[in-house]
C-alpha angles and dihedrals in degrees: 000000000000089000088083090063106026130070121191113220115232101175118064095209090065093065123099115247095263090061100035095102101047124113108244089203092059100031135064113223120191131181125198101214093165131090091245134077115265122214121213134182116211126215091265092050093255112143133227128195102203114204122220115289092014124130125203133184130192137162117271085235130020098228100145135080092274140029107245125195127175121207139188112184129009130322141159116226129205108186133204110229117250114161092191097052116042118210114238130188116198114205117170107294100356141066124211110205124194141160097205128339146102122260144149127239126193115186120148120189110253097016121118099230139052122201129202125179129179128224099176136000126009134294136189116218121193144155104264091197088072095058134247116015092231091066103035138078119262140114139270114221129200129189117313091014126119135189129202116202117204105207100201095048094033086227128154121209115188121195143143120285117258095252111026115205129204112271092202127047111262100222123191090255092055100033117146094260116137131189114190090324122166112256091239090064092044094053093042090055093049092046093052092044092056100029090235127132114238117197123197117204098193108048091199085078089071092068095054116110123233132193122184149096111251096160096116098041129102113251098253092045092054091048090051090052094046094046091052089058092055099039091248141120132218128221131189109232110184106298094345137075118229121202119195132169149104099287130223119015 
């Protein structure tokens, strides 16, 4: 059935630069030339959602000390954990290294930036042209964080993803429902739910009470509502959220 979506390259010159040096006898190369997402299962049972126009290559068997995948385009990865064999995604100038997590990579041949954002777990992203990741600059990302790498400047810009999602299940017993709760508790609950650090400039804000059910709201919508109640505003600063304002009415 995958033949509808996948096309096996037979001429090396057709490959993008990141895949130009692979052995087509030992590697599987698949191209999503459709307008729909394509789902793949790797030899270790890890899963890839390949976005339209993306090309991915991976060994027909992961026999080495790591699990190496090469990507041109955009894909979402859901990795099987294997502490002895890290999972690495090569995209142009950078490597994304993980032990077990889910994340998205967008790296298109010829474009000046590469983007990596993390859904679960933790990843290390570094410029593999500079050598071993232990000794080079790069960034470590945790859930709801994103990095943009500017190739020409070799610059990393870390920030929050556009639409942060809860990193822990919000069960009915721990729903974000507050009844005259101190703002410190409200913000601590939200921070732990999304795995995002929230910094308050004016500590008087912590003593303000809040009543409301924000369980079904998007993160930034709930922050807007909460800040309105304490005469404050929030601002995304890199991978953190800053709240500043007068405090209780």
